[in-house]
C-alpha positions as CSV (number, residue, x, y, z in Angstrom):
1,M,-14.4,-12.1,6.1
2,S,-14.3,-15.7,4.7
3,L,-12.2,-17.4,2.0
4,A,-15.5,-18.3,0.3
5,D,-16.4,-14.6,0.1
6,D,-13.1,-13.9,-1.7
7,A,-13.6,-16.8,-4.1
8,A,-17.1,-15.5,-4.8
9,L,-15.8,-12.0,-5.6
10,V,-13.1,-13.3,-7.9
11,A,-15.7,-15.4,-9.7
12,R,-18.0,-12.3,-9.9
13,F,-15.1,-10.2,-11.5
14,R,-14.2,-13.0,-13.9
15,A,-17.9,-13.2,-15.0
16,G,-17.7,-9.5,-16.1
17,D,-18.8,-7.6,-13.0
18,G,-16.1,-5.1,-12.2
19,K,-17.6,-4.5,-8.8
20,G,-16.2,-7.8,-7.7
21,F,-12.6,-6.5,-7.9
22,E,-13.6,-3.2,-6.4
23,L,-14.9,-5.1,-3.3
24,L,-11.7,-7.2,-3.1
25,V,-9.6,-3.9,-3.1
26,A,-11.9,-2.4,-0.4
27,R,-11.6,-5.6,1.7
28,H,-7.8,-6.0,1.5
29,T,-6.4,-2.6,1.2
30,R,-5.4,-2.3,4.9
31,Y,-3.9,-5.8,4.8
32,A,-1.9,-5.0,1.6
33,G,-0.7,-1.7,3.2
34,A,0.5,-3.7,6.2
35,V,2.4,-6.1,4.1
36,A,3.9,-3.3,2.0
37,L,4.9,-1.3,5.0
38,S,6.6,-4.2,6.6
39,V,8.9,-4.4,3.6
40,V,9.6,-0.8,2.6
41,G,9.3,0.7,6.1
42,D,7.8,4.0,4.8
43,Y,4.1,5.0,4.8
44,H,4.2,6.9,1.4
45,A,6.2,4.3,-0.3
46,A,3.8,1.7,0.9
47,L,0.9,3.5,-0.7
48,D,2.7,3.6,-4.0
49,V,3.5,-0.1,-3.7
50,V,-0.1,-1.1,-2.9
51,Q,-1.5,0.8,-5.9
52,E,1.0,-0.9,-8.1
53,A,0.3,-4.3,-6.6
54,F,-3.4,-4.0,-7.1
55,L,-2.8,-3.2,-10.8
56,K,-0.7,-6.3,-11.0
57,A,-3.4,-8.2,-9.3
58,L,-6.0,-7.0,-11.7
59,E,-3.9,-8.3,-14.6
60,G,-3.0,-11.6,-12.9
61,I,-6.3,-12.5,-11.3
62,W,-7.3,-14.4,-14.4
63,T,-4.5,-17.0,-13.8
64,L,-5.2,-17.4,-10.1
65,E,-5.8,-21.1,-9.7
66,N,-7.3,-21.1,-6.2
67,P,-9.6,-18.1,-5.8
68,E,-10.2,-19.0,-2.1
69,R,-6.5,-18.3,-1.5
70,F,-6.8,-14.8,-2.9
71,R,-5.3,-13.1,0.2
72,S,-2.2,-15.3,0.3
73,W,-1.8,-14.7,-3.4
74,L,-2.2,-11.0,-3.0
75,R,0.4,-11.0,-0.2
76,N,2.9,-12.5,-2.7
77,V,2.1,-9.9,-5.3
78,V,2.5,-7.1,-2.7
79,R,5.8,-8.5,-1.4
80,T,7.2,-8.9,-4.9
81,T,6.1,-5.4,-5.8
82,A,7.6,-3.9,-2.6
83,L,10.9,-5.7,-3.2
84,D,11.0,-4.4,-6.8
85,Y,10.3,-0.9,-5.5
86,L,13.3,-1.2,-3.1
87,R,15.5,-2.4,-5.9
88,R,14.5,0.5,-8.1
89,R,15.1,3.0,-5.3
90,K,18.4,1.6,-4.5
91,V,19.6,2.1,-8.0
92,V,18.3,5.7,-8.0
93,G,19.7,6.3,-4.6
94,R,23.2,5.8,-5.8
95,S,22.9,9.1,-7.6
96,G,22.3,10.8,-4.2
97,E,18.5,10.7,-4.0
98,R,17.1,10.2,-0.5
99,L,15.7,6.7,0.2
100,P,12.5,6.0,2.1
101,G,13.0,6.4,5.8
102,Q,15.9,8.8,5.5
103,G,14.2,12.0,6.4
104,E,11.3,13.4,8.4
105,S,9.3,14.2,5.3
106,D,8.8,10.5,4.7
107,S,6.9,10.0,8.0
108,Q,3.2,10.2,8.3
109,P,2.3,12.6,11.1
110,L,-0.6,11.7,13.3
111,P,-2.5,14.3,15.3
112,S,-1.9,14.6,19.0
113,E,-5.4,15.9,20.0
114,G,-6.3,16.9,23.5
115,L,-2.7,17.5,24.6
116,G,-0.8,20.7,25.5
117,P,2.0,21.9,23.2
118,E,4.8,20.3,25.4
119,E,2.8,17.0,25.9
120,A,2.0,16.9,22.2
121,L,5.7,17.3,21.3
122,E,6.7,14.6,23.7
123,H,3.9,12.3,22.4
124,D,4.9,12.9,18.8
125,E,8.6,12.3,19.5
126,L,7.7,9.0,21.3
127,R,5.5,7.9,18.5
128,A,8.2,8.7,15.9
129,L,10.7,6.8,18.1
130,I,8.5,3.7,18.2
131,R,7.9,3.9,14.4
132,D,11.6,4.1,13.7
133,E,12.4,1.3,16.0
134,V,9.7,-0.9,14.4
135,V,11.1,-0.1,10.9
136,A,14.5,-1.1,12.1
137,L,13.3,-4.6,13.0
138,P,14.4,-7.5,10.7
139,E,11.8,-7.9,8.0
140,T,10.7,-11.3,9.2
141,Q,9.8,-9.8,12.6
142,R,8.5,-6.5,11.1
143,E,6.0,-8.3,8.9
144,V,4.3,-10.2,11.7
145,V,4.3,-7.1,14.0
146,Y,2.4,-5.1,11.3
147,L,0.0,-8.0,10.5
148,K,-0.8,-8.5,14.2
149,Y,-0.9,-4.9,15.5
150,L,-1.7,-2.8,12.5
151,E,-4.0,-5.2,10.6
152,G,-5.3,-6.9,13.7
153,L,-5.0,-10.4,12.3
154,S,-5.2,-13.4,14.6
155,Y,-2.4,-15.9,14.8
156,E,-4.4,-18.3,12.7
157,E,-5.0,-15.7,10.0
158,I,-1.3,-14.8,10.0
159,A,-0.4,-18.4,9.6
160,D,-2.9,-18.9,6.8
161,T,-1.6,-15.9,5.0
162,T,2.1,-16.2,5.4
163,G,2.4,-20.0,5.5
164,L,4.3,-19.8,8.9
165,T,3.4,-22.0,11.8
166,I,1.8,-20.4,14.8
167,N,4.9,-21.3,17.0
168,T,7.1,-19.4,14.5
169,I,4.7,-16.4,14.5
170,E,4.7,-16.3,18.3
171,S,8.5,-16.6,18.4
172,R,9.0,-13.8,16.0
173,L,6.5,-11.6,17.9
174,F,8.3,-12.4,21.2
175,R,11.7,-11.5,19.7
176,A,10.3,-8.3,18.2
177,R,8.8,-7.2,21.5
178,G,12.0,-8.0,23.4
179,R,14.0,-6.1,20.9
180,L,11.7,-3.1,21.0
181,R,11.7,-3.0,24.8
182,E,15.5,-3.1,24.8
183,R,15.9,-0.5,22.2
184,L,13.2,1.9,23.4
185,G,14.5,1.5,27.0
186,R,17.8,3.1,25.9
187,H,16.0,6.2,24.7
188,L,13.3,6.6,27.4
189,D,14.0,8.3,30.7
190,L,14.2,5.5,33.2
191,G,15.7,7.6,35.9
192,N,12.8,7.6,38.3
193,G,12.6,3.9,38.6
194,N,16.4,3.6,39.2
195,E,16.3,6.3,41.8
196,E,13.6,4.6,43.7
197,R,15.5,1.3,43.8
198,S,18.7,3.0,44.9
199,S,17.0,4.9,47.8
């Protein structure tokens, strides 16, 4: 994927070919999802945000001054949409409605294939624990974690998209990994290792 390709697709859409925008959506849906998820912390809410953000992008693409910066522009659209979503949910939540992340039904289950019932349960519990701890990260750390490990972007791509320096990205990832190790270590059974050292 290149910046020139994005610019060409934007130009194609502006020239009247709707396929241009369809290809932009297909190319950047996972990325937009990672950005949305890093803000709202909930899979289903992120899907809603992405859909709304692409509608806003469809309306606003005519005013995009630098088409080669489409992905960076889209990130801002998604983040703004996600923050608006949280503000709306916060207002609704005051009436007692459950907010994203406040119940098991908000999680997106993943199959535990090839495991026995007990192993599958342990695997699902661990996965849910990791997901919850990632969601609990500060947004600045959560965003780079999602972009790096969910979207698979390189440090250079994250820097280009977010405007952060590579040093800042590395620092945030380092702090996020350290925090996850610390918090997960409190929940996981580390008894075997301690017993070996004490024997």
